[in-house]
N, C-alpha and C positions, 0 to 999 in steps of 0.2 A: 573181637579177637577170638581165635580158637581157644577153648578152655583146656584142650588137651596139651600135655606137656610137650615142649619142642624136642625133637630128636637130635642127637649129637651126630653130625655128619663127619666129624673129624676123628672118630674112633679108629684105633689101630687095626688094620686088616690082618688076616691070617698070613703067617710068614711062609709056611711050607705048603706047596701045592695050592697056592692062592688062586681061587677061582674068580676073584674080583668082587666077591660078595662081602659087604660089610656086615659081619655077624652081629655087632651091637645094634646096628640099624634094623636088621632083620628081626632080632629078638624083640626090640622095642615095638616094631610094627605089629608083630604077632600078639604081643601083650595088649596093645591098644585095641586090636580087633576083638580079642577075647573079652576085654572089658565091656565092649559094646554089646556082645552077646549076653554076658552075665547080667548087664543092666536090664536088657529086654526080658530075660527070664525072671529076674527079681521083681519086675513091675507087675507080674501076674497077680501077686498077692493083693494088689490095690483094687482089683476089679471083682465085682460080685458076679454071680453066675450068668445073668442075662447079658451083662456087658462083655464077659469073656466069650460067650457064644457068638455074639456079634463080631467081635474082633477075629475069631477063628474061622468065620464063614468065608470060604473062597469063591462064593458065587460072584459072577462078574457084575451083576446089577443087584444091589441091595437097597431096601427101603427101611429106614429107622423111624418108627412112629411112637412117640412117647408123650407123657404128660409133662408139665413143668416140673423142674427139680428132680427129674428122674435119673440124671447122671449121664445123659447122652453125650454131653460135651467131653466128659472124661473118657468115654468109650471112643469117641472120634479122635481125641488127642492120642490115645494109646495106639489106635490103628495107624495114624499118620506116622508116629515115631517108629513103630515096628516095621512098617513098610519101607521107610527111608533107610533104616539100618540093614535091612535084608536085601536091598537092591541098590548096588553102587551106581553112582552117576545118574540116578533117576530123579524125576520131578513129581512131587505130590502137590495137589492144590486143595485149599480150603476156600470155598466161595460162599458168599451170602449176598443179600440184596445190594448193600453198599459196602465200600471199603471200611468205613468207620464201624458199621454193624459187624462185619466179619472180624475186625480187630477186637471189638468188645467181647465177642463170643469166644474166641479161641486163643488170642495172643498171650494173655496172662497165664491161662491154663497151660499152654504149650511150654512157655519158659519155666514155669513153676515145676512142672513134671520133669523136665530135662534136668533141672538142678537137683530135684528130689531123688531122681534115679541115677544121678551121677553120670550122665551121658555127655561126652565132649561135643561141643557145637560152637558155631559162630553165629552171632546175631547181626543181621543187617536191618536195622530198624527203619531206615528210610524206605527200603523196598518191602518191608514186612516179610523178610525171608529168614529162614534158619538153614545153615549149611553144615553138613556133617563131614568128618574126616574122609569118608569113603566117596565124597563127591556128590552125594545125593542132597536134595534140598526140599524144604517145605515152603510153599508160597501162600500168602493170604491175599485174597482179592475180593472186590465187589463186582457185581454185574447187574446194573440197574436197568439196562435196556439192550436191544439188539445190537446197537452200535458198540457198546462195551463188550459184548460177547465176542466180537471179531478179534479181540486181542489174544484169545486163546487158540487161534488158528496157527498151524505150522509147526507145532511141537507135539511130542508124544508124552503121555503121562501114565505113571504106574498106578496112581490112586487119585480120584477126584471126589471130594465130599462137598455137597451143596447143602448147607445148613439153613434152617428156617425157610425151607423151600415153599411152605404154604404161603409165604409173603411175597414170593416172586411171581411176576405176572405171566402173561401168555408167552413171553419170549423164553420161558424155561423150556418149552417144547423144542424150540429152535436150538437152544443151547445144547440140549442133550442129543437130539437127532442129527443135527447138521454140523455142530462144532466138536463136541466131545466124543460122541458115539464112534465116529470113524477112527479117532485116535486109539480106541481100545482094540482095534483090529491088529495093531502092530505087535501086541504082546498078549497072549491068551491069559496071562496071570494078572493083567491090569484090571482094575475094578472102579465102579462108579457107585456112589452112595447118595440117595436122597434122604435127608433128615428133616423132621419137622414135628409140629404139634397140631392138634385138631383146630382148624380155622372156624370162624363163625358160620361160614356158608359151605355147602357141599359142592363147590365149584372150583375150577381151575386145574392146571396141569398136575399139581401135586395130588389132588384128590382123585384125578383120573388114574394116576399111577397106583394110588392106594387101592382103588377098586380092582385093578388088575392083580395086585399082590394078594388081596383077600380071596381072589378066585384061583390063586396058585399059578398065575400067569406072569411071565416076564421078570418079576421082581421077587427076591428072597426077603420075606417080611420078618422084621424083628420088632417086637412090641412089648413095652412094659411101662409101669407108672412109678411115681415116687414112693408108692407103698412097697416096691421091691428094692428101694435104695436103702440098704441096711446101714451104711455109714451115716446117712442123713438121719434116719430114725434113731440111731444110737445117741444123737445129740439131744434127744427129747426123752429121757428115761421115764418109763411108766406110761407113755402115751403111744397109742396106735396111730396109723395114718388117718383113720376116720376121726379120731379125737382132734387131730390138727386141722382137719377139714371143718369140723364143727366150730372150732375157734375162728376160722376165717369167715364162715357164714355168719356167726354172731357179730363179728366186727362190721361186716358189710350189710348186715340186716337183710339177708336173703335166705330162702329155704335151702335145705341140704341138697335138694335136687335142682337147684338153679342151673340153667344151661351153661353158664360160664364156669361154674364150679365143676360140672360134669366134664367139660372140655379140658380145663386147665389142670385139674387135680386127679381126675379119674381117667383121663385120656380117652373119653368116649366121643364118638362122632354124632353131634346133635346140631340141628339148625338153631342158630343163636343170633339172628339179625339185630336184635335189640342192643347187643353189645357194640355194634358198629356205630360210629358217629354219623357216617354217611352211608346208609344201607341201600346201595343201588340195586335196582331190580329191573325186570323187563319193561316196566313203564317208564324207566329213565333212558333205556337204550333205544336210540332212534337215529336215522340218518341225519347228516348235517343239512339243515334247511337252506333253501336258496332265496328266501324272501327277507333276509336280515336287513334291517334299516339302521341299526345302531350297534356300535362295537366298543368294547372297553378291553384294554390290555393290562393284566396284572403281572408284576415282576417280583421274584424273590431272589435277591442277590446272595448267592452262596459262594463263600470263599473257602471255608472248611468243608462244606457239603457241596451241593449242586446249585447251579444257577438255573432258574426255571421261568418259563413264560407260559401264561395262560390267556387265551383269547376268548372272550365271551361276547355273545351277540343276541339280540332280540328284535322282534318286529313290533312296530307300533300298532299293527293291525290285528294282532292276536296275542293271547297269553303265552307265557313260556319264556325260558332262558336256555340257551344252548352253548355248550362248550365247542367252539369252532376249531381250536387248535391248541395243543400243549406240547411242550418239549422241555427236557432238562439236560444239563451237561455239567461236568466237573467245573469247579470255580473258574470264572472267566474275568478278564480285565475289561475295562470299559470299551476298548476298541473291538474286542471280540463280541461283546454284548451288542454294540452298535451294529456290527455286521449281521447279527441274528435278527435285530429289530427292523433293519432297513427294508427287507422285502415284505414284511408284514404291514408296515406303514404304507408302502406303495400299493399293496393289494387292497387294503380296505379304504384308503383315501378319505373322502369326505364322511364316510360312515363312522370313522374313528372319533369317538367323543372325548376320550381321556386315556392317559397312561399313568398308572400308579406303581410305585416301586417301594421296596423295603426302605428302612429308615436311614440308609447311608446317604447323607446329604451331599457329601463330596463327590461320590460316584454319580449321583443324579445330576449335579451341576455339570460334570464333565460330559455326560450323555446329552444334556440339553444343549450345550455349546456345540458339540460335534454334529448333532442331527438337527439342530435348530428346532427343538421340541420344547414342550412345557410339561415334562414329567413331574408329577406331584408325589410327595411322600405319602405312603399308604397310611390309612387310619389304623391306629393301634389300640385306641381306647375301647373299652367295653367289648373285648375280644370274645368273651364267653357268650354274650348275647348274640354277636354276629354269627358265631359257630352254630348256635341253636337255630337261628333263622335260616341259615344255609341248609342245615340238617332238615328243617321243615320243608324247604323247597325240594329237597331230594325225595323225602318220604311222600310228598304229595304228587310227585311226577312233574312239577313245574320245571325242574332242572333236567336237562337232557344232555347225553353225551354218547360217544361210541364205546362199545364194550372193550375195544382195544386201546382206549386212551390211557395216558399216564395217570390221569385222575382216577379212573376206574381201578387201575392196579393198586394205587396207594390206598384208596378208600376201602379196599377189601381187607386191609390189615390194621386200620387205625381204629382203636377201640377206646371207649370211655375209660378213664382212670377213676379211682375211688379215693375220696378224702378220708380223714380220720373218723368222720361220722358215717362213713359208708355210702355217701352220696356220689353220684356220677359227676365227674368234672372233666373238662378238656385237659389232657395231659400236657404238662409243661415241656416234658421231654419224651422222645420216642422210646417206648419200652423196648428193651433188647429183643430183637426178633420181630418187632412190630413194623419194621420197614421205615423208609424215609418218607417225608411228606413235603418236599420242596414245591412240587406242582400244586399240592393242596393249599399251601400257604399263598402261592401266587393266585390261585383261583379265589381264595377268600378275599385277598386284597382287591382283586378286580370286581368280585361280586358286590362288595360294599359300595361301588360306584355305579352299579347298574340300576336302571330305572324301569325294568320290566314290570315291577309291581304297580306302576302307575297306569297300566292298561285298564280301561273301563269299557266293557262290552256295550254296544249300542242296544238300548232296550227297544224292542219292536212291540208296539201295542197289539194286544190280542183282540182280533175282531170276532165278536160272537157270531157263530154260525146261525144262519136264518132257520128258524124252527117252522117248517111248513105244516107240522101237525097242529100248531097253535092257530094257524089261520085257515085251516081246512073247513071248519064249520061255516065260515062266512061265504064260501064260494058256492055258486049254484051247481047243481048236480051235473048239468050238461057240460059246464066249464071244467068241473073236477075231473070228469072222465076223459075230457079232451086234452088235459094238461099232463105233460111228462113231469112228474114230481121230482125227477132227478135234477131238474134245473135249479132247484132251491139249495142243492148241495154244492153248487159250484163256488 
């Protein structure tokens, strides 16, 4: 419901020279509009200097690059609200890798700030939308792949903020250049923001945009760290930002210049592949082979998140394991899943050794009956050990995939978590901004059924080369000079 007070449409109009205008209605409307402007002005006192400079920037393409806990969510929230209040009947978007991630990042902050600043609004929770009395609205969305990006076609937007952009894959380029960029042409005051933190690797569309921004090209750069976040530091009286960093390092048992500390707390761009659970590199990226003899399919049934399929294959004639196909889609019922599986089953035929799925036994039974299959529940025990072994396959180059695969996109943002002793552990939940990992789970389930590790190369005995020097003294001189010694090297 709109939190703004309802207007009285039955008030008495002017008696003399009546122009047909309801004065009470007009006064109430002007008062309501004035309250929106007053709330926007009053909110300025909640922002520190760097945040306000970002919000006031009218550049059409902005890039926000911060450490963790720097206050960029507050700045983005303020920008969204200001833009909605100033542009009647407009649409503003907040986008992250998945809908759940986007909701976790902005939704509570958005509603809290609206209540705190006394701004009338209507909440549409099912659609993750906030609507204002002037007809403008703020929408919260996920964009996990190119298919989901298509939903943003056909409308014009006054402001688009893509947060945790470092966790979005190669389709981020398509989203900006082919989907959102053209909509900015409708209004020269419309703006697009890329917001993120330093990733473990200097790769991807977000880092390419940052490189341009650092050169003063294309993007207006805004950069600060949690050391600039005065409200946060005020909660730790007597301590500086470096004091707080030292405490984190002591708990994790890492040096002050640890790459992950440099990235997360000092906002610096450093190579940090050790933080990634699956650090893919050039030795993993290779074309899909055509000599596959055995195939396993892993399934992750996503109802709240995404449903994911991962197809893994190997050859009994050589070492290595390759990701042949992966895809994900919002939660599917068993009929939709069956429709996605059917062409894969037909494609791989006798090569398909097994299909394993998440632990939903009811869904597995329905799929088995519909497709006449024998899908087995995925192994869930000793998950940490399985993750470590798959990580080893990635590091050694045994595991191969295309750089454009869904697994590659997810792997670029899945980092080790830390337990209370400072030891690396596989995170039970995705860290906010860390992206989703539905395809990763499907890949892990399938990997546990693969037998690529059973490959044993054929040992060819080494035949010692004939040493003609050893036998030369036994030959007669006339035979020696008449003989082409190179025959002994054949």
